N, CA and C of each residue as an Amber inpcrd file, in Angstrom:
protein
   465
 -12.3760000  26.7050000  49.6220000 -10.9940000  26.6700000  49.5760000
 -11.0130000  26.0210000  47.8640000  -9.7530000  26.8090000  47.3400000
  -9.8320000  26.7400000  45.4600000  -8.8090000  25.4520000  45.5050000
  -9.0370000  24.9050000  44.5030000  -8.0140000  23.8670000  44.2040000
  -6.9080000  24.2200000  42.7180000  -5.6240000  24.5800000  43.0410000
  -4.6130000  25.2200000  41.7900000  -4.7540000  23.2650000  40.9080000
  -4.6500000  23.5960000  39.3950000  -4.0300000  22.9170000  38.8780000
  -3.5290000  23.0790000  37.8000000  -2.3280000  23.7770000  38.0860000
  -1.1590000  24.0660000  37.8230000  -0.6480000  23.0300000  37.8500000
  -0.1700000  22.8150000  36.0740000   1.0390000  21.5750000  36.1590000
   2.7620000  22.2760000  35.9500000   3.2270000  21.3990000  36.5690000
   4.8370000  21.8330000  36.9760000   5.5200000  21.2930000  35.0360000
   6.7260000  22.0220000  34.8360000   6.9740000  21.7210000  33.7640000
   7.3030000  20.1600000  34.0110000   7.4510000  19.0950000  35.0960000
   8.4230000  17.9650000  35.1750000   7.3670000  17.3590000  34.7840000
   6.1870000  17.8310000  35.1330000   4.7050000  16.5730000  34.5470000
   4.3550000  16.8350000  33.2890000   4.3720000  18.3380000  32.8320000
   3.7000000  18.0420000  31.0360000   5.0750000  17.3820000  30.3360000
   6.4670000  17.5750000  30.6920000   7.3770000  16.5100000  30.3750000
   6.8760000  15.0970000  30.0100000   6.6680000  14.7930000  31.4960000
   6.6880000  13.2350000  31.5220000   5.3610000  13.1350000  30.7140000
   4.1030000  14.3620000  30.5140000   3.0190000  13.6230000  29.5930000
   3.0220000  13.4920000  28.4010000   4.3810000  14.4770000  27.6850000
   4.1240000  14.3820000  26.3070000   5.3860000  12.8560000  25.9720000
   6.0520000  13.1880000  27.0850000   6.9330000  11.6830000  26.9190000
   6.0900000  10.2040000  26.8260000   4.9950000  10.3290000  27.4230000
   3.6260000   9.2270000  27.6940000   3.4430000   9.3960000  26.5110000
   2.7110000  10.1570000  25.8840000   2.0960000   9.8850000  24.3710000
   3.0260000   9.8690000  23.1520000   4.3540000  10.5400000  23.5120000
   5.3760000   9.8070000  22.2710000   5.3650000   8.3040000  22.2900000
   5.5970000   7.7520000  23.6450000   5.9030000   6.3760000  23.5890000
   4.4230000   5.8220000  23.1300000   3.9740000   6.3210000  23.3950000
   2.1640000   5.2980000  23.5980000   1.9460000   5.3120000  22.0190000
   2.2920000   6.7670000  21.1720000   2.4440000   6.6930000  19.5450000
   2.8550000   6.0270000  18.7390000   4.6500000   5.5140000  19.5920000
   5.2230000   4.3020000  19.2710000   4.6830000   3.5110000  19.1730000
   4.4130000   2.4930000  20.2470000   3.1750000   1.3820000  19.7720000
   2.5230000   1.1190000  19.3400000   1.9720000   1.9500000  19.3460000
   0.8610000   2.1040000  18.5140000   1.0270000   2.2630000  16.9060000
   2.3850000   2.6190000  16.6620000   2.7600000   2.4360000  14.8860000
   4.3640000   1.7270000  15.0020000   4.3940000   0.5200000  15.6140000
   5.6040000  -0.3420000  15.8370000   5.9420000  -1.4230000  14.6930000
   4.3090000  -1.2780000  14.0530000   4.5940000  -2.2730000  12.7850000
   3.8300000  -3.7330000  13.6920000   3.4550000  -3.7170000  14.7010000
   2.8510000  -5.4190000  15.2820000   1.5880000  -5.4210000  15.7540000
   0.7650000  -6.0140000  15.2630000  -0.5110000  -6.2780000  15.2860000
  -0.8000000  -7.7800000  16.2690000  -1.5120000  -7.1790000  16.7870000
  -1.9300000  -8.6130000  18.0010000  -3.4930000  -9.2450000  18.1490000
  -4.1400000 -10.4790000  17.8780000  -5.4320000 -10.3560000  18.4310000
  -5.9230000 -12.2720000  18.2670000  -6.3730000 -12.0250000  19.6820000
  -6.6110000 -13.4640000  20.0010000  -5.2180000 -14.5740000  19.2630000
  -4.0640000 -14.1460000  19.6460000  -2.9250000 -14.9300000  19.9570000
  -2.4330000 -15.3890000  18.6770000  -2.5290000 -14.1830000  18.0730000
  -1.7900000 -14.3640000  16.3780000  -1.0400000 -12.5770000  16.5590000
  -0.2540000 -12.5040000  16.5760000   0.7800000 -11.6410000  15.8860000
   1.5260000 -11.2870000  14.8830000   1.4020000  -9.8390000  14.1490000
   1.9630000  -9.7190000  12.5400000   2.9790000  -9.1650000  12.7820000
   4.2310000  -8.9130000  12.4840000   5.4770000  -7.9800000  12.7620000
   5.8400000  -7.7830000  11.4140000   6.7680000  -6.7520000  11.3440000
   7.8300000  -6.3000000  10.1400000   6.7050000  -6.2310000   9.0850000
   6.0700000  -5.9610000   8.7980000   4.8390000  -5.7520000   8.1850000
   5.2880000  -4.7080000   6.8400000   6.3320000  -4.8530000   5.3410000
   6.1750000  -4.3590000   4.7560000   5.8490000  -4.3580000   3.4800000
   4.7020000  -3.0230000   2.6630000   4.4760000  -3.3790000   1.3350000
   5.6490000  -3.2550000   0.0520000   5.8180000  -4.0720000  -0.4400000
   6.9040000  -3.5740000  -1.9090000   6.2610000  -2.7410000  -2.6790000
   6.2640000  -1.0480000  -3.0030000   5.7480000  -0.5490000  -4.3410000
   6.3530000  -0.4350000  -5.0210000   5.5520000  -1.3000000  -6.1720000
   6.3410000  -0.9800000  -7.5440000   5.8910000   0.3150000  -8.5570000
   6.7620000   1.0000000  -9.5020000   6.0710000   1.8660000 -10.4840000
   4.7700000   1.4260000 -11.1280000   4.2370000   3.0470000 -11.3310000
   2.8620000   2.8870000 -12.1250000   1.5850000   1.8690000 -11.3990000
   1.2560000   0.9680000 -12.2350000  -0.2220000   0.2100000 -12.1670000
   0.4220000  -1.1310000 -11.6750000   1.8790000  -1.4240000 -11.8720000
   2.0830000  -2.3670000 -11.2660000   2.1620000  -3.4460000 -10.1370000
   1.9250000  -4.3690000  -9.4010000   0.9630000  -4.8310000  -8.1650000
   1.9040000  -4.3860000  -7.5870000   1.5710000  -4.5070000  -6.2200000
   2.6430000  -4.3770000  -4.9270000   2.4810000  -5.4910000  -4.1350000
   3.8500000  -6.0170000  -3.3130000   3.6830000  -7.1020000  -2.9030000
   3.7380000  -6.7470000  -1.2070000   3.2990000  -7.7860000  -0.2580000
   3.1160000  -7.4330000   0.5830000   3.9970000  -8.5880000   1.7720000
   4.7720000  -8.1470000   2.6500000   5.7030000  -9.2440000   3.6220000
   5.6720000  -8.8520000   4.7190000   5.8460000 -10.2160000   5.4290000
   5.3700000  -9.7690000   6.8180000   5.4410000 -11.5170000   7.7540000
   5.4260000 -11.4080000   9.0600000   5.7040000 -12.8550000  10.3770000
   4.5500000 -12.3410000  10.8510000   3.6840000 -13.9920000  10.5340000
   2.7150000 -14.2330000  11.0630000   2.7800000 -14.8190000  12.1920000
   2.8590000 -14.8950000  13.4870000   2.8890000 -16.0140000  15.0210000
   1.9160000 -16.0410000  15.7920000   2.0240000 -17.4930000  15.5110000
   0.5850000 -17.7770000  16.0650000   0.4620000 -18.6470000  17.8870000
   0.1880000 -18.1430000  18.5070000   1.0140000 -17.9130000  19.9550000
  -0.8410000 -18.8840000  20.5360000  -1.1140000 -19.0700000  20.0220000
  -2.8060000 -19.7170000  20.2560000  -2.3420000 -21.1870000  20.6570000
  -3.1450000 -21.7640000  21.0680000  -3.5100000 -23.4410000  21.1980000
  -3.9610000 -24.2170000  20.3940000  -4.3740000 -23.4130000  19.3460000
  -4.6390000 -24.3160000  18.2150000  -4.2880000 -24.0280000  16.8260000
  -4.0700000 -24.9900000  15.7420000  -3.7910000 -24.0900000  14.5510000
  -5.0900000 -22.9200000  14.1240000  -4.6660000 -21.8240000  12.8820000
  -5.5790000 -21.2450000  12.5200000  -5.1460000 -21.5690000  10.9070000
  -5.8260000 -21.1960000  10.6010000  -6.2160000 -20.8190000   8.5360000
  -6.1620000 -19.5430000   7.8930000  -5.4100000 -18.8140000   7.8400000
  -5.6250000 -18.1260000   6.7650000  -5.6910000 -17.7740000   5.7610000
  -6.6910000 -16.9520000   5.1160000  -7.5770000 -17.1690000   4.0490000
  -8.1410000 -16.5840000   2.8100000  -7.0800000 -14.9430000   3.5820000
  -6.9410000 -14.0390000   2.6260000  -7.1110000 -12.7650000   3.2810000
  -7.1360000 -11.5390000   2.7260000  -6.5280000  -9.9850000   2.8360000
  -7.7910000  -9.4070000   2.2050000  -7.6370000  -8.0310000   3.0210000
  -8.3990000  -6.7710000   2.1520000  -7.4080000  -6.1660000   2.7150000
  -7.8770000  -4.4850000   1.5170000  -7.5070000  -3.4480000   1.7250000
  -8.3530000  -2.5120000   1.0840000  -8.2510000  -1.1350000   1.8140000
  -9.3600000  -0.3000000   1.0200000  -8.2390000   0.2770000  -0.0060000
  -7.3270000   0.3870000  -0.1670000  -5.6240000   0.9740000  -1.0170000
  -6.0040000   0.1840000  -2.1850000  -6.3540000  -0.7590000  -1.9630000
  -6.0610000  -1.8970000  -3.2540000  -7.4470000  -2.5870000  -3.5020000
  -7.9610000  -2.9300000  -4.8980000  -8.9080000  -3.2590000  -5.5220000
  -8.9700000  -5.1160000  -5.1380000  -7.9160000  -5.1560000  -4.9580000
  -7.5360000  -7.1350000  -4.8380000  -6.2100000  -7.5340000  -4.1900000
  -6.5470000  -8.2610000  -3.4350000  -5.3380000  -8.7060000  -2.4370000
  -5.2780000 -10.3320000  -2.5080000  -4.5010000 -10.9920000  -2.9060000
  -4.2040000 -12.4080000  -2.5120000  -3.2190000 -12.8630000  -2.1310000
  -3.2810000 -13.6650000  -1.7940000  -2.0760000 -15.0870000  -1.2380000
  -1.7820000 -15.4500000  -2.2930000   0.1310000 -15.6080000  -2.6390000
   0.7320000 -15.8370000  -3.4270000   2.2080000 -16.7240000  -2.4570000
   2.3550000 -17.8000000  -3.2230000   3.5480000 -18.2910000  -3.2260000
   4.5040000 -18.8980000  -4.5940000   6.2160000 -17.7500000  -4.2000000
   6.7070000 -17.9790000  -5.2960000   7.5030000 -19.3290000  -4.9310000
   7.4450000 -19.3010000  -6.2610000   8.5440000 -20.9350000  -6.7340000
   9.1860000 -21.4900000  -7.6170000  10.0570000 -22.1790000  -7.5560000
  11.5240000 -22.1290000  -8.4730000  11.6270000 -23.4890000  -8.8220000
  11.2700000 -24.3660000  -9.8740000  11.5290000 -25.6110000 -10.5880000
  12.3960000 -25.2230000 -11.7120000  13.3490000 -26.6740000 -11.4540000
  14.5320000 -26.7110000 -12.7960000  14.1500000 -25.4490000 -13.3270000
  15.0830000 -24.2410000 -12.2060000  15.7140000 -23.2740000 -12.5640000
  14.4130000 -22.0870000 -13.2970000  13.5890000 -22.2320000 -12.9960000
  12.4920000 -21.6330000 -13.7060000  11.1900000 -20.8990000 -12.2630000
  11.7000000 -19.5670000 -12.4230000  10.6550000 -19.1420000 -11.5590000
   9.1510000 -18.8840000 -12.0270000   8.1180000 -19.5510000 -10.5400000
   6.8370000 -19.0910000 -10.7720000   5.6990000 -18.4540000  -9.7310000
   4.6930000 -18.4050000 -10.0890000   4.1410000 -18.0180000  -8.3100000
   2.7360000 -18.3960000  -9.3060000   2.2430000 -18.7890000  -7.6840000
   0.9650000 -19.1360000  -8.0410000   0.1050000 -18.6180000  -7.1210000
  -1.5290000 -18.0620000  -6.8060000  -2.6770000 -17.7340000  -6.1000000
  -2.2680000 -19.4750000  -5.0370000  -2.6450000 -18.8240000  -3.4110000
  -3.0540000 -20.0220000  -2.4370000  -4.1200000 -19.6310000  -1.7950000
  -5.0180000 -20.4210000  -1.8390000  -5.8550000 -20.4530000  -1.4950000
  -6.7080000 -20.1440000   0.3240000  -5.4460000 -20.8890000   1.1070000
  -4.9450000 -21.0430000   2.6580000  -4.1160000 -20.9580000   2.8620000
  -3.9690000 -21.0440000   4.1670000  -2.1530000 -21.4820000   5.1400000
  -2.7640000 -21.7760000   6.2430000  -2.3450000 -22.8610000   6.7230000
  -2.4090000 -23.0100000   8.0560000  -1.1680000 -22.7050000   9.0030000
  -1.7680000 -22.3110000  10.1060000  -0.3110000 -21.8590000  10.8860000
  -0.8640000 -22.4420000  12.3140000   0.2110000 -23.2990000  12.8110000
   0.0370000 -24.6520000  13.2890000   0.1360000 -23.6930000  14.9990000
   0.0510000 -23.8480000  16.1640000  -0.4410000 -23.5650000  17.3040000
   1.5550000 -23.4540000  17.3940000   1.4660000 -22.2570000  17.4590000
   3.2160000 -21.7710000  18.3490000   4.2790000 -21.9650000  17.0230000
   4.1000000 -21.7640000  15.9990000   4.3030000 -21.8760000  14.2650000
   4.7360000 -20.1990000  14.7840000   5.4190000 -19.7030000  13.4520000
   5.5640000 -18.6720000  12.3480000   5.3900000 -18.6370000  11.2550000
   4.9960000 -17.9750000  10.8870000   4.5830000 -18.2430000   8.4120000
   5.3670000 -16.6680000   8.4020000   6.4130000 -16.9990000   7.4270000
   7.2760000 -15.9540000   7.4160000   6.5730000 -15.7390000   5.9120000
   6.3610000 -14.6750000   5.4330000   5.3360000 -14.0000000   4.1250000
   7.0510000 -12.7490000   3.5080000   7.8850000 -13.9680000   2.4930000
   9.3340000 -13.1140000   2.4800000   9.2140000 -13.1900000   0.3710000
  10.4460000 -12.3440000   0.1970000  10.6130000 -12.3060000  -1.1230000
  10.7540000 -13.6260000  -1.7700000  10.3240000 -14.3660000  -2.9890000
  10.6010000 -15.7040000  -3.3370000   9.7540000 -16.6810000  -2.4260000
   9.1310000 -16.1730000  -1.5740000   8.1480000 -17.4560000  -0.7530000
   6.5980000 -16.5570000  -0.8950000   6.0220000 -17.3680000   0.0730000
   4.6120000 -16.7280000   0.6920000   4.7470000 -15.2010000   0.5450000
   3.4920000 -14.5170000   0.0520000   3.6410000 -13.2890000   0.2010000
   2.1320000 -12.6740000  -0.0440000   1.7790000 -11.4680000  -0.1380000
   0.6680000 -10.8350000  -0.4390000   0.9430000 -10.0180000  -1.8820000
   0.0470000 -10.4490000  -2.5860000   0.1820000  -9.6970000  -3.9950000
  -0.8810000  -8.9470000  -3.8490000  -0.7580000  -7.8480000  -4.1850000
  -1.9730000  -5.9810000  -3.8750000  -1.7240000  -5.8850000  -4.9480000
  -3.0790000  -5.8470000  -5.6520000  -3.6630000  -5.6230000  -7.3430000
  -4.4640000  -4.5200000  -6.9800000  -4.5400000  -3.8580000  -8.3550000
  -5.3710000  -2.5970000  -8.4380000  -5.5270000  -1.5330000  -7.6280000
  -4.3640000  -0.7170000  -7.4450000  -4.1850000   0.1000000  -6.3180000
  -5.3680000   1.4910000  -7.0170000  -5.6910000   1.5750000  -5.2380000
  -7.2960000   2.5220000  -5.3920000  -6.4570000   4.2640000  -5.3490000
  -5.3630000   4.1700000  -4.8570000  -4.9300000   5.4000000  -4.2860000
  -3.6490000   5.6640000  -4.1670000  -2.9280000   6.8620000  -4.6160000
  -1.5560000   7.3500000  -4.8740000  -0.8340000   6.6520000  -3.4310000
   0.0320000   6.0280000  -3.5900000   1.0180000   5.7540000  -2.8820000
   2.1960000   6.3360000  -2.8950000   3.1300000   6.3670000  -1.9740000
   4.7450000   6.9460000  -1.2970000   5.5020000   6.0580000  -0.9970000
   6.7130000   5.6380000  -1.3010000   7.3870000   5.4540000   0.2170000
   7.4470000   6.4800000   1.3880000   7.2950000   5.8320000   2.5790000
   6.9620000   6.1840000   3.7350000   5.9420000   6.1330000   4.2440000
   4.5120000   5.8760000   3.2810000   3.2650000   6.1420000   3.5810000
   3.1070000   4.1740000   4.3210000   1.7710000   4.1760000   5.3410000
   1.5770000   3.0890000   5.5850000   0.3650000   2.6400000   4.9850000
  -0.1770000   1.4640000   5.1620000  -1.2840000   0.9950000   4.3280000
  -1.8480000   0.1520000   4.9670000  -3.2520000  -0.2050000   5.2480000
  -3.6740000  -1.0830000   6.4500000  -4.2760000  -1.6900000   5.6630000
  -4.3450000  -3.2790000   6.2330000  -4.3600000  -4.5290000   5.1280000
  -4.8360000  -5.3830000   6.6010000  -5.6770000  -5.9000000   5.9820000
  -6.8370000  -6.7940000   7.1730000  -6.6210000  -8.5030000   7.0090000
  -5.9840000  -8.9130000   7.5900000  -5.9510000 -10.7040000   7.2470000
  -7.1210000 -11.1050000   8.1250000  -7.4110000 -11.8800000   7.0810000
  -8.6370000 -12.6850000   7.0670000  -8.7850000 -14.6370000   7.6600000
  -9.1950000 -14.9940000   8.2270000  -8.9740000 -16.4020000   8.8340000
 -10.6590000 -16.7540000   8.8160000 -10.0790000 -18.6930000   8.6000000
 -11.5950000 -19.3830000   8.7700000 -11.9550000 -19.2360000  10.3380000
 -10.7270000 -19.3470000  11.0510000 -11.2650000 -19.9750000  12.4230000
 -10.5540000 -19.1540000  13.4700000 -10.5570000 -17.9730000  12.6410000
  -9.9840000 -16.5810000  13.9910000 -10.8820000 -15.2790000  13.4690000
 -10.7590000 -14.3600000  14.3200000 -11.1590000 -12.9960000  13.8120000
 -10.0420000 -12.3420000  13.1330000 -11.0060000 -11.6980000  12.2140000
  -9.7480000 -10.8060000  11.5170000  -8.7130000  -9.7440000  12.1800000
  -7.5280000  -9.8370000  11.4640000  -6.2440000  -9.2500000  12.1890000
  -6.2870000  -7.7200000  10.8720000  -6.2320000  -6.5720000  11.6360000
  -5.9190000  -5.2460000  10.7100000  -4.0960000  -5.6220000  11.3460000
  -3.7500000  -5.2580000   9.9480000  -1.8030000  -4.7430000   9.8740000
  -1.4500000  -3.3860000   9.3360000  -0.6910000  -3.0820000  10.0560000
  -0.2760000  -1.3020000   9.2060000   0.9880000  -1.7600000   8.6550000
   1.5120000  -1.8210000   7.1990000   2.2960000  -2.0030000   6.2910000
   2.9630000  -1.0850000   6.3570000   4.4970000  -0.7180000   5.9830000
   5.1630000   0.1580000   5.9190000   5.6900000   0.3620000   4.5720000
   5.0970000   1.3840000   3.5980000   5.6910000   1.4550000   2.0250000
   6.9140000   1.5410000   2.1290000   7.3770000   0.9650000   1.4320000
   9.0740000   1.1100000   1.2810000   9.1080000   0.3260000  -0.3080000
  10.3630000   1.1080000  -0.7440000  11.0960000   1.0550000  -2.4200000
  10.9540000  -0.4340000  -2.3900000  10.9300000  -0.6190000  -3.8700000
  11.4160000  -2.2280000  -4.9280000  12.8980000  -2.4770000  -3.9900000
  13.6680000  -1.7990000  -4.1980000  15.0590000  -2.4790000  -3.4470000
  15.4350000  -2.1490000  -1.7900000  14.1140000  -1.7180000  -1.2730000
  14.3910000  -1.6990000  -0.0560000  14.0280000  -3.3910000   1.1860000
  13.8990000  -4.2500000   0.1510000  13.6230000  -5.5290000   1.0470000
  15.1560000  -6.7020000   1.0550000
């Protein structure tokens, strides 16, 4: 007895819809690992060889604090943790060696605050591209995060 493997139009549509939903979940800008979740990841692209800036929210849903120690990306030769500050009307920016995120807390990387400074672009990028950045921790596994590339005025 032969078994037929024909699919109905309804089954094909259901499979296509499931594939679209899965692809959407994979590119929704959320990265999770071991109680850490990075969301709203955007990389502000500046013209020429000017450094880019990475912004995101990092939530620690674990039971212990974690220490963010850096980041890496194949798209840039150097990625650093930075903080922008304003004192007595003067703005400044400096490198930060590590940032602790307590259990249950969220650390926001935002303009005029903590951010990633991405320097020495290794490949051409354009608004609409995506860039993989791996966050590194002293006491947790690395967390790969997909950043959406946006223009300088999009944040």
